[in-house]
C-alpha positions as CSV (number, residue, x, y, z in Angstrom):
1,M,-38.8,56.2,19.2
2,K,-40.6,54.0,16.7
3,E,-37.5,53.8,14.5
4,S,-35.3,52.5,17.3
5,T,-38.0,49.9,18.3
6,A,-38.3,48.6,14.7
7,S,-34.5,48.4,14.2
8,C,-34.2,46.5,17.5
9,H,-36.6,43.9,16.3
10,H,-34.7,43.5,13.0
11,V,-31.3,43.1,14.5
12,P,-32.1,39.9,16.5
13,A,-34.0,38.4,13.6
14,A,-31.1,39.2,11.2
15,L,-28.6,37.8,13.8
16,L,-30.6,34.7,14.2
17,G,-30.8,34.2,10.4
18,V,-27.0,34.5,10.0
19,M,-26.4,32.2,13.0
20,G,-28.8,29.7,11.6
21,A,-27.2,29.8,8.2
22,V,-23.8,29.2,9.7
23,L,-25.0,26.3,11.8
24,L,-26.8,24.8,8.9
25,A,-23.8,25.1,6.7
26,A,-21.6,23.5,9.4
27,G,-24.0,20.6,9.9
28,C,-24.2,19.9,6.2
29,A,-20.6,20.3,5.4
30,E,-19.2,17.9,2.8
31,R,-15.5,17.0,3.0
32,T,-13.6,15.3,0.3
33,K,-10.1,14.2,1.1
34,G,-7.5,11.7,0.0
35,L,-8.4,12.5,-3.6
36,F,-6.3,11.5,-6.6
37,T,-6.7,9.9,-10.0
38,L,-4.3,8.6,-12.6
39,P,-5.0,8.9,-16.3
40,K,-5.2,5.1,-16.7
41,L,-8.6,5.4,-15.0
42,Q,-10.0,6.7,-18.3
43,T,-9.3,3.5,-20.0
44,Y,-11.2,1.0,-17.9
45,Q,-14.4,-0.3,-19.3
46,R,-15.0,-3.5,-17.2
47,L,-15.3,-2.9,-13.5
48,A,-16.4,-4.6,-10.3
49,V,-17.5,-3.0,-7.0
50,L,-16.6,-4.7,-3.7
51,G,-17.2,-4.0,0.0
52,L,-20.8,-2.7,-0.2
53,T,-24.2,-4.2,0.4
54,P,-26.2,-5.1,-2.7
55,E,-28.3,-2.0,-2.5
56,Q,-25.3,0.3,-1.9
57,E,-23.5,-1.4,-4.8
58,Q,-26.4,-0.7,-7.1
59,L,-26.6,3.0,-6.1
60,F,-22.8,3.4,-6.5
61,M,-22.9,1.8,-10.0
62,A,-25.7,4.1,-11.1
63,C,-23.9,7.2,-9.8
64,Y,-20.6,6.0,-11.5
65,I,-22.3,5.3,-14.9
66,R,-24.1,8.7,-14.8
67,G,-21.0,10.5,-13.7
68,F,-18.7,8.9,-16.3
69,S,-21.3,8.8,-19.1
70,E,-18.7,9.5,-21.7
71,Q,-17.0,6.2,-20.9
72,P,-18.5,2.8,-22.0
73,T,-18.7,1.0,-18.6
74,T,-19.7,-2.6,-17.8
75,F,-20.0,-3.7,-14.2
76,V,-19.5,-7.4,-13.4
77,E,-22.4,-8.9,-11.4
78,R,-21.6,-9.6,-7.8
79,A,-22.6,-13.3,-8.0
80,R,-20.0,-13.9,-10.7
81,L,-17.5,-12.2,-8.4
82,Q,-18.4,-14.4,-5.5
83,D,-17.8,-17.5,-7.7
84,V,-14.2,-16.3,-8.1
85,L,-13.8,-15.0,-4.6
86,G,-15.5,-17.7,-2.6
87,E,-15.7,-16.6,1.0
88,Q,-12.7,-14.2,0.8
89,D,-13.1,-10.6,1.9
90,L,-10.8,-8.7,-0.4
91,L,-10.6,-5.8,2.0
92,R,-9.0,-8.0,4.6
93,V,-7.0,-10.7,2.9
94,P,-3.2,-10.9,3.0
95,Q,-1.4,-9.2,0.0
96,D,-0.1,-12.3,-1.6
97,R,-3.5,-13.9,-1.8
98,L,-5.0,-10.6,-2.9
99,D,-2.6,-10.5,-5.9
100,K,-3.7,-14.0,-7.0
101,T,-7.4,-13.2,-6.6
102,R,-7.1,-10.0,-8.6
103,A,-5.3,-11.8,-11.3
104,K,-8.1,-14.5,-11.4
105,M,-10.7,-11.8,-11.7
106,K,-8.9,-10.2,-14.6
107,Q,-8.3,-13.6,-16.3
108,I,-11.7,-15.2,-15.7
109,L,-14.1,-12.2,-15.7
110,G,-12.1,-9.6,-17.6
111,V,-12.3,-7.2,-14.7
112,E,-9.9,-4.3,-15.5
113,A,-10.3,-2.5,-12.2
114,L,-11.8,-3.1,-8.8
115,I,-13.7,-0.4,-7.0
116,M,-13.2,-1.2,-3.3
117,C,-15.4,0.7,-0.9
118,T,-16.3,1.0,2.7
119,Y,-19.1,3.0,4.2
120,E,-19.1,3.7,7.9
121,D,-19.7,6.2,10.7
122,S,-17.3,9.1,10.7
123,P,-15.5,10.1,13.9
124,Q,-16.3,13.8,12.8
125,G,-19.5,13.8,14.8
126,P,-22.9,12.3,15.3
127,G,-24.8,11.7,12.0
128,M,-21.6,12.0,9.9
129,K,-20.8,9.1,7.6
130,K,-17.7,8.3,5.6
131,L,-17.4,6.6,2.2
132,R,-13.9,5.4,1.1
133,V,-13.3,4.5,-2.5
134,R,-10.2,3.0,-3.9
135,I,-10.0,2.0,-7.6
136,V,-7.4,-0.7,-8.1
137,D,-6.0,-2.0,-11.4
138,S,-6.7,-5.7,-11.3
139,E,-3.6,-6.7,-13.2
140,T,-0.9,-4.6,-11.5
141,G,-2.5,-3.8,-8.1
142,A,-1.8,-0.1,-8.6
143,I,-4.3,2.3,-7.0
144,V,-5.4,4.5,-9.9
145,G,-8.0,6.5,-8.0
146,S,-9.0,7.3,-4.4
147,V,-11.4,9.5,-2.6
148,I,-12.9,9.8,0.9
149,T,-16.1,11.6,1.5
150,E,-17.4,12.7,4.9
151,A,-20.8,14.3,5.3
152,R,-24.2,14.0,6.7
153,G,-26.7,12.6,4.3
154,D,-27.6,9.3,2.8
155,F,-25.4,6.9,0.9
156,E,-26.4,8.1,-2.5
157,S,-25.3,11.6,-1.8
158,H,-21.9,10.2,-0.8
159,C,-21.8,8.4,-4.1
160,H,-22.5,11.5,-6.1
161,Q,-19.9,13.5,-4.1
162,A,-17.2,10.8,-4.6
163,V,-17.9,10.3,-8.3
164,R,-18.1,14.1,-8.9
165,A,-14.7,14.5,-7.1
166,L,-13.1,11.6,-9.0
167,K,-14.3,12.9,-12.4
168,Q,-13.2,16.5,-11.7
169,D,-9.7,15.4,-10.6
170,L,-9.4,13.0,-13.6
171,Y,-10.4,15.5,-16.2
172,R,-8.9,18.7,-14.6
173,G,-7.5,20.9,-17.3
174,L,-9.0,18.9,-20.2
175,H,-11.7,20.3,-22.5
176,Q,-14.9,18.3,-23.0
177,D,-13.9,17.8,-26.7
178,D,-10.7,16.1,-25.5
179,L,-12.7,13.7,-23.4
180,N,-15.1,12.5,-26.1
181,P,-14.4,13.8,-29.6
182,E,-17.3,11.8,-31.2
183,P,-20.2,11.4,-28.8
184,T,-21.5,7.9,-28.8
185,P,-24.4,6.7,-26.7
186,T,-23.4,4.3,-24.0
187,V,-25.7,1.7,-22.5
188,P,-24.8,0.6,-18.9
189,R,-24.7,-3.1,-18.5
190,V,-24.4,-5.5,-15.7
191,V,-23.0,-8.9,-16.7
192,G,-24.6,-11.8,-15.0
């Protein structure tokens, strides 16, 4: 009789443990979608981030520089961008004006690519957030990288998830030696 009583106590505890793990995993699920990169993304050294708050921008730049440490990267300071942009919101301007503004940023500030982001609530459920990242060549307007993350968690965890996905997609099938044959230390810089 003692054996059956002991085993009865372990079954509900084990069942609760499994159910708890499943619920926890479902609540913390990270989704990455809309992911692609083009090889040209490896060549950009001078970038600008648009669409985020100053704090979010700083976190995204830090994640990007750490994630792509093998690439020498310079981010153009947002005040310099605002001098060129004025009051325009690049995420909402008509295409013809957007083309001219991108060209100005390339010509005046040397920005090779724009990282255009939005961070918002996700329709996937309460507490879920979505980070959309599009990397746009400032000369041609071609989208050279894109990712959408959906998950619970803070903004920084979304940045890590997005940068990790972009890097894995960009370098899929390449060996580390192919990426950086001669390691050189890179110093992240923000140009003011």
